Every structure is written in structure tokens, then in C-alpha cells.
All heavy atoms as TSV, in Angstrom:
chain	resi	resn	atom	element	x	y	z
A	1	MET	N	N	23.032	-7.191	0.324
A	1	MET	CA	C	22.187	-6.750	1.409
A	1	MET	C	C	20.730	-6.815	0.987
A	1	MET	O	O	20.380	-6.354	-0.074
A	1	MET	CB	C	22.526	-5.291	1.725
A	1	MET	CG	C	23.121	-5.078	3.077
A	1	MET	SD	S	23.201	-3.319	3.427
A	1	MET	CE	C	24.857	-3.230	4.004
A	2	GLY	N	N	19.893	-7.378	1.831
A	2	GLY	CA	C	18.476	-7.452	1.534
A	2	GLY	C	C	17.746	-6.228	2.057
A	2	GLY	O	O	18.319	-5.374	2.733
A	3	LEU	N	N	16.476	-6.144	1.747
A	3	LEU	CA	C	15.671	-5.010	2.190
A	3	LEU	C	C	15.577	-4.968	3.710
A	3	LEU	O	O	15.495	-3.899	4.299
A	3	LEU	CB	C	14.267	-5.090	1.580
A	3	LEU	CG	C	13.337	-3.920	1.880
A	3	LEU	CD1	C	13.909	-2.631	1.327
A	3	LEU	CD2	C	11.974	-4.172	1.323
A	4	GLY	N	N	15.649	-6.120	4.368
A	4	GLY	CA	C	15.557	-6.173	5.817
A	4	GLY	C	C	16.689	-5.443	6.513
A	4	GLY	O	O	16.521	-4.915	7.609
A	5	THR	N	N	17.862	-5.389	5.903
A	5	THR	CA	C	18.978	-4.671	6.512
A	5	THR	C	C	19.130	-3.269	5.941
A	5	THR	O	O	19.648	-2.388	6.631
A	5	THR	CB	C	20.294	-5.447	6.308
A	5	THR	OG1	O	20.493	-5.677	4.920
A	5	THR	CG2	C	20.271	-6.763	7.045
A	6	GLU	N	N	18.677	-3.039	4.722
A	6	GLU	CA	C	18.817	-1.719	4.115
A	6	GLU	C	C	17.838	-0.709	4.699
A	6	GLU	O	O	18.190	0.452	4.892
A	6	GLU	CB	C	18.613	-1.805	2.603
A	6	GLU	CG	C	19.744	-2.502	1.892
A	6	GLU	CD	C	19.470	-2.681	0.415
A	6	GLU	OE1	O	18.385	-2.300	-0.054
A	6	GLU	OE2	O	20.360	-3.195	-0.270
A	7	LEU	N	N	16.627	-1.142	4.993
A	7	LEU	CA	C	15.615	-0.216	5.497
A	7	LEU	C	C	16.020	0.424	6.827
A	7	LEU	O	O	15.951	1.658	6.953
A	7	LEU	CB	C	14.260	-0.918	5.603
A	7	LEU	CG	C	13.073	-0.030	5.904
A	7	LEU	CD1	C	12.894	1.029	4.830
A	7	LEU	CD2	C	11.820	-0.878	6.007
A	8	PRO	N	N	16.449	-0.332	7.826
A	8	PRO	CA	C	16.884	0.325	9.076
A	8	PRO	C	C	18.074	1.269	8.865
A	8	PRO	O	O	18.139	2.336	9.495
A	8	PRO	CB	C	17.282	-0.833	9.989
A	8	PRO	CG	C	16.549	-2.005	9.457
A	8	PRO	CD	C	16.425	-1.786	7.986
A	9	LEU	N	N	18.980	0.906	7.972
A	9	LEU	CA	C	20.109	1.796	7.698
A	9	LEU	C	C	19.644	3.093	7.047
A	9	LEU	O	O	20.129	4.181	7.378
A	9	LEU	CB	C	21.131	1.098	6.808
A	9	LEU	CG	C	21.943	-0.025	7.472
A	9	LEU	CD1	C	22.814	-0.728	6.433
A	9	LEU	CD2	C	22.783	0.522	8.601
A	10	LEU	N	N	18.704	3.000	6.119
A	10	LEU	CA	C	18.174	4.206	5.474
A	10	LEU	C	C	17.422	5.078	6.466
A	10	LEU	O	O	17.532	6.313	6.428
A	10	LEU	CB	C	17.258	3.823	4.310
A	10	LEU	CG	C	17.956	3.266	3.075
A	10	LEU	CD1	C	16.927	2.773	2.061
A	10	LEU	CD2	C	18.854	4.314	2.456
A	11	LEU	N	N	16.656	4.458	7.356
A	11	LEU	CA	C	15.941	5.231	8.374
A	11	LEU	C	C	16.915	5.932	9.314
A	11	LEU	O	O	16.730	7.104	9.658
A	11	LEU	CB	C	14.996	4.323	9.163
A	11	LEU	CG	C	13.763	3.843	8.402
A	11	LEU	CD1	C	13.001	2.817	9.215
A	11	LEU	CD2	C	12.869	5.009	8.051
A	12	ALA	N	N	17.959	5.226	9.750
A	12	ALA	CA	C	18.957	5.834	10.631
A	12	ALA	C	C	19.658	6.994	9.928
A	12	ALA	O	O	19.858	8.062	10.521
A	12	ALA	CB	C	19.972	4.779	11.082
A	13	LEU	N	N	20.010	6.808	8.679
A	13	LEU	CA	C	20.654	7.866	7.911
A	13	LEU	C	C	19.718	9.070	7.756
A	13	LEU	O	O	20.131	10.221	7.870
A	13	LEU	CB	C	21.087	7.345	6.542
A	13	LEU	CG	C	21.806	8.332	5.638
A	13	LEU	CD1	C	23.122	8.770	6.274
A	13	LEU	CD2	C	22.052	7.729	4.276
A	14	GLY	N	N	18.438	8.776	7.526
A	14	GLY	CA	C	17.447	9.850	7.412
A	14	GLY	C	C	17.337	10.666	8.687
A	14	GLY	O	O	17.238	11.886	8.649
A	15	PHE	N	N	17.355	9.986	9.839
A	15	PHE	CA	C	17.295	10.710	11.108
A	15	PHE	C	C	18.518	11.591	11.305
A	15	PHE	O	O	18.421	12.700	11.817
A	15	PHE	CB	C	17.161	9.737	12.294
A	15	PHE	CG	C	15.749	9.327	12.563
A	15	PHE	CD1	C	15.330	8.027	12.348
A	15	PHE	CD2	C	14.819	10.240	13.047
A	15	PHE	CE1	C	14.028	7.645	12.602
A	15	PHE	CE2	C	13.505	9.871	13.305
A	15	PHE	CZ	C	13.116	8.570	13.079
A	16	VAL	N	N	19.678	11.097	10.902
A	16	VAL	CA	C	20.908	11.883	11.063
A	16	VAL	C	C	20.887	13.094	10.127
A	16	VAL	O	O	21.197	14.213	10.531
A	16	VAL	CB	C	22.152	11.008	10.793
A	16	VAL	CG1	C	23.416	11.852	10.711
A	16	VAL	CG2	C	22.292	9.938	11.870
A	17	VAL	N	N	20.492	12.882	8.881
A	17	VAL	CA	C	20.531	13.955	7.885
A	17	VAL	C	C	19.383	14.950	8.084
A	17	VAL	O	O	19.599	16.166	8.072
A	17	VAL	CB	C	20.495	13.366	6.454
A	17	VAL	CG1	C	20.345	14.460	5.417
A	17	VAL	CG2	C	21.745	12.547	6.204
A	18	LEU	N	N	18.165	14.439	8.266
A	18	LEU	CA	C	16.993	15.308	8.325
A	18	LEU	C	C	16.623	15.751	9.730
A	18	LEU	O	O	15.988	16.786	9.898
A	18	LEU	CB	C	15.785	14.593	7.702
A	18	LEU	CG	C	15.899	14.226	6.230
A	18	LEU	CD1	C	14.693	13.414	5.802
A	18	LEU	CD2	C	16.045	15.453	5.371
A	19	GLY	N	N	16.949	14.965	10.717
A	19	GLY	CA	C	16.505	15.243	12.081
A	19	GLY	C	C	15.165	14.585	12.318
A	19	GLY	O	O	14.436	14.248	11.376
A	20	PRO	N	N	14.815	14.374	13.573
A	20	PRO	CA	C	13.597	13.616	13.886
A	20	PRO	C	C	12.302	14.268	13.398
A	20	PRO	O	O	11.416	13.584	12.896
A	20	PRO	CB	C	13.607	13.495	15.403
A	20	PRO	CG	C	14.734	14.302	15.898
A	20	PRO	CD	C	15.571	14.732	14.753
A	21	LYS	N	N	12.176	15.584	13.516
A	21	LYS	CA	C	10.922	16.241	13.099
A	21	LYS	C	C	10.741	16.188	11.588
A	21	LYS	O	O	9.663	15.866	11.090
A	21	LYS	CB	C	10.894	17.687	13.582
A	21	LYS	CG	C	10.702	17.794	15.074
A	21	LYS	CD	C	10.566	19.225	15.516
A	21	LYS	CE	C	10.398	19.272	17.027
A	21	LYS	NZ	N	10.229	20.649	17.500
A	22	GLN	N	N	11.790	16.512	10.843
A	22	GLN	CA	C	11.695	16.488	9.381
A	22	GLN	C	C	11.532	15.054	8.883
A	22	GLN	O	O	10.819	14.811	7.907
A	22	GLN	CB	C	12.913	17.145	8.746
A	22	GLN	CG	C	12.816	17.294	7.258
A	22	GLN	CD	C	11.670	18.198	6.828
A	22	GLN	OE1	O	11.331	19.163	7.498
A	22	GLN	NE2	N	11.058	17.878	5.711
A	23	MET	N	N	12.189	14.100	9.540
A	23	MET	CA	C	12.066	12.694	9.138
A	23	MET	C	C	10.631	12.211	9.333
A	23	MET	O	O	10.085	11.510	8.490
A	23	MET	CB	C	13.044	11.840	9.952
A	23	MET	CG	C	13.067	10.406	9.545
A	23	MET	SD	S	13.750	10.236	7.895
A	23	MET	CE	C	13.718	8.488	7.738
A	24	GLN	N	N	10.010	12.624	10.440
A	24	GLN	CA	C	8.627	12.248	10.697
A	24	GLN	C	C	7.697	12.807	9.616
A	24	GLN	O	O	6.822	12.108	9.103
A	24	GLN	CB	C	8.197	12.739	12.075
A	24	GLN	CG	C	6.827	12.281	12.497
A	24	GLN	CD	C	6.466	12.776	13.888
A	24	GLN	OE1	O	7.019	13.772	14.364
A	24	GLN	NE2	N	5.556	12.090	14.533
A	25	ALA	N	N	7.904	14.052	9.247
A	25	ALA	CA	C	7.086	14.670	8.199
A	25	ALA	C	C	7.311	13.972	6.856
A	25	ALA	O	O	6.364	13.745	6.098
A	25	ALA	CB	C	7.415	16.154	8.083
A	26	THR	N	N	8.553	13.615	6.567
A	26	THR	CA	C	8.868	12.928	5.314
A	26	THR	C	C	8.211	11.553	5.268
A	26	THR	O	O	7.622	11.174	4.251
A	26	THR	CB	C	10.395	12.797	5.146
A	26	THR	OG1	O	10.970	14.110	5.165
A	26	THR	CG2	C	10.750	12.104	3.854
A	27	LEU	N	N	8.290	10.806	6.365
A	27	LEU	CA	C	7.658	9.483	6.412
A	27	LEU	C	C	6.138	9.596	6.271
A	27	LEU	O	O	5.505	8.743	5.651
A	27	LEU	CB	C	8.031	8.756	7.705
A	27	LEU	CG	C	9.481	8.291	7.803
A	27	LEU	CD1	C	9.763	7.709	9.181
A	27	LEU	CD2	C	9.800	7.276	6.718
A	28	ARG	N	N	5.565	10.645	6.846
A	28	ARG	CA	C	4.119	10.858	6.719
A	28	ARG	C	C	3.748	11.092	5.258
A	28	ARG	O	O	2.758	10.551	4.755
A	28	ARG	CB	C	3.718	12.060	7.576
A	28	ARG	CG	C	2.239	12.150	7.827
A	28	ARG	CD	C	1.876	13.294	8.774
A	28	ARG	NE	N	2.524	13.140	10.069
A	28	ARG	CZ	C	3.328	14.059	10.621
A	28	ARG	NH1	N	3.557	15.206	10.011
A	28	ARG	NH2	N	3.864	13.861	11.798
A	29	GLN	N	N	4.551	11.895	4.539
A	29	GLN	CA	C	4.291	12.159	3.126
A	29	GLN	C	C	4.435	10.889	2.291
A	29	GLN	O	O	3.648	10.640	1.373
A	29	GLN	CB	C	5.239	13.228	2.601
A	29	GLN	CG	C	4.947	14.606	3.133
A	29	GLN	CD	C	5.997	15.618	2.698
A	29	GLN	OE1	O	7.077	15.260	2.254
A	29	GLN	NE2	N	5.664	16.899	2.834
A	30	VAL	N	N	5.436	10.078	2.609
A	30	VAL	CA	C	5.640	8.823	1.882
A	30	VAL	C	C	4.457	7.886	2.119
A	30	VAL	O	O	3.962	7.249	1.176
A	30	VAL	CB	C	6.977	8.159	2.305
A	30	VAL	CG1	C	7.074	6.741	1.782
A	30	VAL	CG2	C	8.154	8.982	1.825
A	31	ALA	N	N	3.977	7.816	3.357
A	31	ALA	CA	C	2.829	6.956	3.666
A	31	ALA	C	C	1.583	7.424	2.925
A	31	ALA	O	O	0.808	6.617	2.398
A	31	ALA	CB	C	2.585	6.924	5.169
A	32	ARG	N	N	1.380	8.751	2.862
A	32	ARG	CA	C	0.235	9.299	2.129
A	32	ARG	C	C	0.324	8.967	0.640
A	32	ARG	O	O	-0.672	8.589	0.013
A	32	ARG	CB	C	0.188	10.813	2.324
A	32	ARG	CG	C	-1.125	11.277	2.877
A	32	ARG	CD	C	-1.177	12.786	3.026
A	32	ARG	NE	N	-1.063	13.095	4.447
A	32	ARG	CZ	C	-0.264	13.997	4.971
A	32	ARG	NH1	N	0.502	14.729	4.218
A	32	ARG	NH2	N	-0.237	14.198	6.260
A	33	ALA	N	N	1.514	9.116	0.082
A	33	ALA	CA	C	1.703	8.824	-1.346
A	33	ALA	C	C	1.468	7.347	-1.630
A	33	ALA	O	O	0.853	6.998	-2.645
A	33	ALA	CB	C	3.112	9.229	-1.778
A	34	LYS	N	N	1.920	6.467	-0.730
A	34	LYS	CA	C	1.704	5.033	-0.907
A	34	LYS	C	C	0.214	4.705	-0.847
A	34	LYS	O	O	-0.294	3.912	-1.634
A	34	LYS	CB	C	2.449	4.228	0.144
A	34	LYS	CG	C	2.306	2.726	-0.066
A	34	LYS	CD	C	2.884	1.947	1.084
A	34	LYS	CE	C	2.716	0.464	0.933
A	34	LYS	NZ	N	1.365	0.003	0.706
A	35	ALA	N	N	-0.511	5.337	0.078
A	35	ALA	CA	C	-1.952	5.104	0.182
A	35	ALA	C	C	-2.678	5.555	-1.088
A	35	ALA	O	O	-3.580	4.867	-1.579
A	35	ALA	CB	C	-2.519	5.822	1.399
A	36	GLU	N	N	-2.272	6.698	-1.634
A	36	GLU	CA	C	-2.883	7.181	-2.880
A	36	GLU	C	C	-2.566	6.247	-4.044
A	36	GLU	O	O	-3.429	5.986	-4.887
A	36	GLU	CB	C	-2.402	8.593	-3.193
A	36	GLU	CG	C	-2.957	9.643	-2.262
A	36	GLU	CD	C	-2.435	11.030	-2.571
A	36	GLU	OE1	O	-1.928	11.248	-3.690
A	36	GLU	OE2	O	-2.533	11.904	-1.694
A	37	LEU	N	N	-1.354	5.734	-4.089
A	37	LEU	CA	C	-0.966	4.794	-5.136
A	37	LEU	C	C	-1.770	3.507	-5.028
A	37	LEU	O	O	-2.280	2.994	-6.029
A	37	LEU	CB	C	0.529	4.497	-5.063
A	37	LEU	CG	C	1.080	3.518	-6.088
A	37	LEU	CD1	C	0.933	4.080	-7.501
A	37	LEU	CD2	C	2.532	3.201	-5.793
A	38	ASP	N	N	-1.930	2.986	-3.810
A	38	ASP	CA	C	-2.727	1.774	-3.603
A	38	ASP	C	C	-4.173	1.996	-4.030
A	38	ASP	O	O	-4.795	1.137	-4.651
A	38	ASP	CB	C	-2.682	1.339	-2.136
A	38	ASP	CG	C	-1.340	0.757	-1.739
A	38	ASP	OD1	O	-0.558	0.381	-2.639
A	38	ASP	OD2	O	-1.079	0.690	-0.518
A	39	LYS	N	N	-4.718	3.171	-3.706
A	39	LYS	CA	C	-6.095	3.490	-4.090
A	39	LYS	C	C	-6.234	3.549	-5.608
A	39	LYS	O	O	-7.198	3.037	-6.180
A	39	LYS	CB	C	-6.503	4.821	-3.461
A	39	LYS	CG	C	-7.938	5.194	-3.690
A	39	LYS	CD	C	-8.272	6.486	-2.965
A	39	LYS	CE	C	-9.696	6.897	-3.223
A	39	LYS	NZ	N	-10.034	8.163	-2.556
A	40	ALA	N	N	-5.251	4.148	-6.273
A	40	ALA	CA	C	-5.283	4.239	-7.733
A	40	ALA	C	C	-5.180	2.849	-8.365
A	40	ALA	O	O	-5.888	2.543	-9.333
A	40	ALA	CB	C	-4.156	5.128	-8.233
A	41	ILE	N	N	-4.327	2.009	-7.810
A	41	ILE	CA	C	-4.179	0.645	-8.333
A	41	ILE	C	C	-5.471	-0.130	-8.168
A	41	ILE	O	O	-5.898	-0.839	-9.089
A	41	ILE	CB	C	-3.000	-0.065	-7.651
A	41	ILE	CG1	C	-1.686	0.553	-8.123
A	41	ILE	CG2	C	-3.019	-1.564	-7.933
A	41	ILE	CD1	C	-0.470	0.077	-7.353
A	42	CYS	N	N	-6.127	0.014	-7.027
A	42	CYS	CA	C	-7.405	-0.672	-6.815
A	42	CYS	C	C	-8.462	-0.168	-7.787
A	42	CYS	O	O	-9.287	-0.946	-8.277
A	42	CYS	CB	C	-7.872	-0.494	-5.375
A	42	CYS	SG	S	-6.963	-1.490	-4.196
A	43	GLY	N	N	-8.447	1.132	-8.082
A	43	GLY	CA	C	-9.391	1.685	-9.051
A	43	GLY	C	C	-9.158	1.121	-10.440
A	43	GLY	O	O	-10.106	0.794	-11.157
A	44	ILE	N	N	-7.919	0.965	-10.814
A	44	ILE	CA	C	-7.595	0.391	-12.117
A	44	ILE	C	C	-8.011	-1.074	-12.159
A	44	ILE	O	O	-8.598	-1.534	-13.136
A	44	ILE	CB	C	-6.093	0.553	-12.422
A	44	ILE	CG1	C	-5.768	2.030	-12.647
A	44	ILE	CG2	C	-5.682	-0.277	-13.631
A	44	ILE	CD1	C	-4.296	2.343	-12.697
A	45	LYS	N	N	-7.737	-1.804	-11.088
A	45	LYS	CA	C	-8.102	-3.221	-11.040
A	45	LYS	C	C	-9.612	-3.403	-11.118
A	45	LYS	O	O	-10.095	-4.366	-11.704
A	45	LYS	CB	C	-7.578	-3.870	-9.756
A	45	LYS	CG	C	-6.092	-4.137	-9.780
A	45	LYS	CD	C	-5.666	-4.819	-8.488
A	45	LYS	CE	C	-4.188	-5.076	-8.444
A	45	LYS	NZ	N	-3.782	-5.706	-7.173
A	46	SER	N	N	-10.379	-2.472	-10.532
A	46	SER	CA	C	-11.834	-2.607	-10.552
A	46	SER	C	C	-12.398	-2.407	-11.953
A	46	SER	O	O	-13.517	-2.829	-12.234
A	46	SER	CB	C	-12.478	-1.616	-9.583
A	46	SER	OG	O	-12.334	-0.296	-10.052
A	47	GLN	N	N	-11.630	-1.781	-12.843
A	47	GLN	CA	C	-12.089	-1.559	-14.208
A	47	GLN	C	C	-11.672	-2.676	-15.164
A	47	GLN	O	O	-12.063	-2.663	-16.326
A	47	GLN	CB	C	-11.555	-0.226	-14.715
A	47	GLN	CG	C	-12.100	0.952	-13.945
A	47	GLN	CD	C	-11.481	2.268	-14.376
A	47	GLN	OE1	O	-10.647	2.310	-15.265
A	47	GLN	NE2	N	-11.895	3.346	-13.733
A	48	LEU	N	N	-10.912	-3.628	-14.686
A	48	LEU	CA	C	-10.458	-4.725	-15.537
A	48	LEU	C	C	-11.602	-5.695	-15.807
A	48	LEU	O	O	-12.529	-5.811	-15.010
A	48	LEU	CB	C	-9.310	-5.479	-14.867
A	48	LEU	CG	C	-8.000	-4.717	-14.727
A	48	LEU	CD1	C	-7.010	-5.544	-13.923
A	48	LEU	CD2	C	-7.414	-4.384	-16.075
A	49	PRO	N	N	-11.531	-6.433	-16.903
A	49	PRO	CA	C	-12.537	-7.455	-17.172
A	49	PRO	C	C	-12.534	-8.524	-16.081
A	49	PRO	O	O	-11.548	-8.706	-15.366
A	49	PRO	CB	C	-12.102	-8.067	-18.503
A	49	PRO	CG	C	-11.148	-7.097	-19.092
A	49	PRO	CD	C	-10.567	-6.317	-17.973
A	50	ALA	N	N	-13.641	-9.245	-15.950
A	50	ALA	CA	C	-13.802	-10.235	-14.882
A	50	ALA	C	C	-12.711	-11.292	-14.908
A	50	ALA	O	O	-12.243	-11.735	-13.862
A	50	ALA	CB	C	-15.175	-10.895	-14.982
A	51	GLY	N	N	-12.270	-11.733	-16.071
A	51	GLY	CA	C	-11.223	-12.753	-16.160
A	51	GLY	C	C	-9.907	-12.277	-15.596
A	51	GLY	O	O	-9.183	-13.027	-14.949
A	52	ALA	N	N	-9.596	-11.018	-15.804
A	52	ALA	CA	C	-8.342	-10.471	-15.292
A	52	ALA	C	C	-8.425	-10.225	-13.794
A	52	ALA	O	O	-7.428	-10.307	-13.098
A	52	ALA	CB	C	-8.013	-9.174	-16.011
A	53	LYS	N	N	-9.626	-9.940	-13.279
A	53	LYS	CA	C	-9.779	-9.697	-11.849
A	53	LYS	C	C	-9.425	-10.928	-11.035
A	53	LYS	O	O	-8.885	-10.815	-9.943
A	53	LYS	CB	C	-11.205	-9.271	-11.524
A	53	LYS	CG	C	-11.522	-7.859	-11.911
A	53	LYS	CD	C	-12.934	-7.510	-11.505
A	53	LYS	CE	C	-13.311	-6.144	-11.992
A	53	LYS	NZ	N	-14.688	-5.794	-11.659
A	54	GLY	N	N	-9.747	-12.109	-11.555
A	54	GLY	CA	C	-9.429	-13.339	-10.833
A	54	GLY	C	C	-7.935	-13.545	-10.676
A	54	GLY	O	O	-7.479	-14.123	-9.692
A	55	ALA	N	N	-7.174	-13.067	-11.629
A	55	ALA	CA	C	-5.727	-13.232	-11.579
A	55	ALA	C	C	-5.074	-12.236	-10.623
A	55	ALA	O	O	-3.991	-12.483	-10.115
A	55	ALA	CB	C	-5.136	-13.064	-12.973
A	56	LEU	N	N	-5.720	-11.125	-10.385
A	56	LEU	CA	C	-5.163	-10.089	-9.504
A	56	LEU	C	C	-5.958	-10.049	-8.208
A	56	LEU	O	O	-7.153	-9.797	-8.217
A	56	LEU	CB	C	-5.234	-8.725	-10.190
A	56	LEU	CG	C	-4.490	-8.619	-11.516
A	56	LEU	CD1	C	-4.818	-7.298	-12.189
A	56	LEU	CD2	C	-3.001	-8.755	-11.293
A	57	GLN	N	N	-5.326	-10.293	-7.091
A	57	GLN	CA	C	-5.980	-10.294	-5.786
A	57	GLN	C	C	-5.517	-9.093	-4.976
A	57	GLN	O	O	-4.518	-8.470	-5.281
A	57	GLN	CB	C	-5.635	-11.580	-5.022
A	57	GLN	CG	C	-6.090	-12.841	-5.721
A	57	GLN	CD	C	-7.593	-12.940	-5.840
A	57	GLN	OE1	O	-8.317	-12.561	-4.933
A	57	GLN	NE2	N	-8.068	-13.442	-6.953
A	58	GLY	N	N	-6.215	-8.766	-3.890
A	58	GLY	CA	C	-5.743	-7.747	-2.971
A	58	GLY	C	C	-6.631	-6.527	-2.861
A	58	GLY	O	O	-6.487	-5.746	-1.945
A	59	CYS	N	N	-7.583	-6.344	-3.772
A	59	CYS	CA	C	-8.480	-5.196	-3.702
A	59	CYS	C	C	-9.901	-5.682	-3.520
A	59	CYS	O	O	-10.292	-6.708	-4.066
A	59	CYS	CB	C	-8.410	-4.360	-4.983
A	59	CYS	SG	S	-6.875	-3.475	-5.140
A	60	ARG	N	N	-10.655	-4.919	-2.757
A	60	ARG	CA	C	-12.079	-5.213	-2.628
A	60	ARG	C	C	-12.824	-4.322	-3.594
A	60	ARG	O	O	-12.441	-3.184	-3.827
A	60	ARG	CB	C	-12.555	-4.933	-1.207
A	60	ARG	CG	C	-11.920	-5.862	-0.197
A	60	ARG	CD	C	-12.413	-5.521	1.152
A	60	ARG	NE	N	-11.895	-4.186	1.480
A	60	ARG	CZ	C	-11.941	-3.657	2.681
A	60	ARG	NH1	N	-12.484	-4.303	3.660
A	60	ARG	NH2	N	-11.460	-2.467	2.905
A	61	ASN	N	N	-13.944	-4.822	-4.127
A	61	ASN	CA	C	-14.718	-3.961	-5.021
A	61	ASN	C	C	-15.589	-3.014	-4.206
A	61	ASN	O	O	-15.643	-3.081	-2.982
A	61	ASN	CB	C	-15.540	-4.793	-6.020
A	61	ASN	CG	C	-16.594	-5.638	-5.347
A	61	ASN	OD1	O	-17.050	-5.333	-4.255
A	61	ASN	ND2	N	-17.001	-6.709	-5.999
A	62	ASP	N	N	-16.308	-2.101	-4.863
A	62	ASP	CA	C	-17.082	-1.081	-4.170
A	62	ASP	C	C	-18.174	-1.675	-3.290
A	62	ASP	O	O	-18.448	-1.181	-2.208
A	62	ASP	CB	C	-17.712	-0.108	-5.177
A	62	ASP	CG	C	-16.665	0.785	-5.819
A	62	ASP	OD1	O	-15.596	0.968	-5.198
A	62	ASP	OD2	O	-16.918	1.292	-6.931
A	63	ASP	N	N	-18.824	-2.761	-3.730
A	63	ASP	CA	C	-19.883	-3.374	-2.937
A	63	ASP	C	C	-19.339	-3.885	-1.610
A	63	ASP	O	O	-19.957	-3.716	-0.564
A	63	ASP	CB	C	-20.533	-4.533	-3.697
A	63	ASP	CG	C	-21.247	-4.051	-4.948
A	63	ASP	OD1	O	-21.656	-2.882	-4.984
A	63	ASP	OD2	O	-21.387	-4.862	-5.885
A	64	GLU	N	N	-18.194	-4.528	-1.626
A	64	GLU	CA	C	-17.599	-5.054	-0.399
A	64	GLU	C	C	-17.109	-3.925	0.495
A	64	GLU	O	O	-17.200	-4.015	1.712
A	64	GLU	CB	C	-16.429	-5.985	-0.732
A	64	GLU	CG	C	-16.866	-7.269	-1.389
A	64	GLU	CD	C	-15.684	-8.089	-1.873
A	64	GLU	OE1	O	-14.592	-7.542	-2.022
A	64	GLU	OE2	O	-15.885	-9.286	-2.097
A	65	THR	N	N	-16.604	-2.864	-0.095
A	65	THR	CA	C	-16.085	-1.743	0.684
A	65	THR	C	C	-17.216	-1.055	1.444
A	65	THR	O	O	-17.096	-0.751	2.613
A	65	THR	CB	C	-15.386	-0.719	-0.231
A	65	THR	OG1	O	-14.352	-1.391	-0.948
A	65	THR	CG2	C	-14.781	0.408	0.568
A	66	HIS	N	N	-18.360	-0.847	0.786
A	66	HIS	CA	C	-19.461	-0.140	1.423
A	66	HIS	C	C	-20.198	-1.009	2.430
A	66	HIS	O	O	-20.677	-0.519	3.443
A	66	HIS	CB	C	-20.441	0.389	0.373
A	66	HIS	CG	C	-19.841	1.436	-0.508
A	66	HIS	ND1	N	-19.332	2.613	-0.008
A	66	HIS	CD2	C	-19.628	1.481	-1.833
A	66	HIS	CE1	C	-18.846	3.345	-0.997
A	66	HIS	NE2	N	-19.009	2.679	-2.121
A	67	SER	N	N	-20.296	-2.296	2.182
A	67	SER	CA	C	-21.026	-3.160	3.091
A	67	SER	C	C	-20.179	-3.640	4.243
A	67	SER	O	O	-20.671	-4.152	5.222
A	67	SER	CB	C	-21.592	-4.385	2.343
A	67	SER	OG	O	-20.528	-5.213	1.934
A	68	GLY	N	N	-18.853	-3.507	4.115
A	68	GLY	CA	C	-17.960	-3.967	5.147
A	68	GLY	C	C	-17.700	-5.453	5.080
A	68	GLY	O	O	-17.055	-6.028	5.942
A	69	ALA	N	N	-18.208	-6.118	4.052
A	69	ALA	CA	C	-18.031	-7.566	3.904
A	69	ALA	C	C	-16.629	-7.865	3.439
A	69	ALA	O	O	-16.046	-7.143	2.652
A	69	ALA	CB	C	-19.037	-8.115	2.900
A	70	HIS	N	N	-16.095	-8.936	3.942
A	70	HIS	CA	C	-14.767	-9.384	3.532
A	70	HIS	C	C	-14.947	-10.747	2.883
A	70	HIS	O	O	-15.496	-11.663	3.464
A	70	HIS	CB	C	-13.812	-9.498	4.722
A	70	HIS	CG	C	-13.582	-8.182	5.381
A	70	HIS	ND1	N	-12.758	-7.233	4.840
A	70	HIS	CD2	C	-14.069	-7.656	6.523
A	70	HIS	CE1	C	-12.744	-6.180	5.634
A	70	HIS	NE2	N	-13.528	-6.414	6.652
A	71	HIS	N	N	-14.472	-10.860	1.657
A	71	HIS	CA	C	-14.617	-12.099	0.905
A	71	HIS	C	C	-13.269	-12.568	0.435
A	71	HIS	O	O	-12.524	-11.815	-0.166
A	71	HIS	CB	C	-15.542	-11.875	-0.288
A	71	HIS	CG	C	-15.669	-13.076	-1.182
A	71	HIS	ND1	N	-16.374	-14.165	-0.805
A	71	HIS	CD2	C	-15.161	-13.346	-2.404
A	71	HIS	CE1	C	-16.301	-15.071	-1.781
A	71	HIS	NE2	N	-15.562	-14.591	-2.755
A	72	ARG	N	N	-12.969	-13.815	0.719
A	72	ARG	CA	C	-11.728	-14.394	0.220
A	72	ARG	C	C	-12.114	-15.548	-0.676
A	72	ARG	O	O	-12.925	-16.389	-0.307
A	72	ARG	CB	C	-10.862	-14.888	1.367
A	72	ARG	CG	C	-10.301	-13.723	2.172
A	72	ARG	CD	C	-9.402	-14.195	3.228
A	72	ARG	NE	N	-8.315	-14.971	2.648
A	72	ARG	CZ	C	-7.263	-15.399	3.332
A	72	ARG	NH1	N	-7.169	-15.113	4.595
A	72	ARG	NH2	N	-6.324	-16.096	2.782
A	73	GLU	N	N	-11.507	-15.573	-1.852
A	73	GLU	CA	C	-11.856	-16.607	-2.811
A	73	GLU	C	C	-11.217	-17.939	-2.510
A	73	GLU	O	O	-11.571	-18.933	-3.097
A	73	GLU	CB	C	-11.488	-16.140	-4.219
A	73	GLU	CG	C	-12.328	-14.952	-4.632
A	73	GLU	CD	C	-12.146	-14.609	-6.091
A	73	GLU	OE1	O	-11.684	-15.476	-6.850
A	73	GLU	OE2	O	-12.470	-13.483	-6.458
A	74	ASP	N	N	-10.267	-17.988	-1.574
A	74	ASP	CA	C	-9.621	-19.251	-1.269
A	74	ASP	C	C	-10.415	-20.056	-0.246
A	74	ASP	O	O	-10.008	-21.142	0.145
A	74	ASP	CB	C	-8.176	-19.060	-0.818
A	74	ASP	CG	C	-8.064	-18.179	0.425
A	74	ASP	OD1	O	-9.110	-17.770	0.975
A	74	ASP	OD2	O	-6.923	-17.906	0.836
A	75	GLY	N	N	-11.553	-19.521	0.228
A	75	GLY	CA	C	-12.429	-20.266	1.116
A	75	GLY	C	C	-12.036	-20.189	2.584
A	75	GLY	O	O	-12.629	-20.838	3.416
A	76	LEU	N	N	-11.043	-19.389	2.934
A	76	LEU	CA	C	-10.637	-19.285	4.350
A	76	LEU	C	C	-11.347	-18.163	5.046
A	76	LEU	O	O	-11.653	-17.165	4.611
A	76	LEU	CB	C	-9.121	-19.089	4.463
A	76	LEU	CG	C	-8.274	-20.227	3.927
A	76	LEU	CD1	C	-6.810	-19.851	4.015
A	76	LEU	CD2	C	-8.532	-21.493	4.718
């Protein structure tokens, strides 16, 4: 089974076990934790040397975040 079929089954099971209100609160907590993890990963990536930054994509540096500029190195 791939993630595409497991995720809906886990969500359905969560609704049955936890109920809709508790499931909503749980999903909100998971989303918050994921956002904090992504923020921490971006902070770590911003501290890497310039050579390593080129190998890791997906985070904007502080200058781009504050100016609202979006830069893609692939030229698109």
C-alpha cells in the first residue's frame, strides 16, 4: 500500500476513534508542528556554507523573505 491509500484510511480511522472535534484539533497540532519543523530546517539551511546551499533547495533566505522577492535558480 502506498501513502496515497494509507492516508485516507488513517484519517477515517482517526475520525472513528477520536471523533470529528478531537480529530480537527489533532490535525491542527500536527500542522503546527510541521510548520515549526520546516522553519527550523530553513534556519539550519541558512547557516550552511554557500556550496552546500546550492545543493539544498526549497528555502528562501532572510533577504528574499523580507522583500517578498521570489528567486528560482533554474531560470523559470
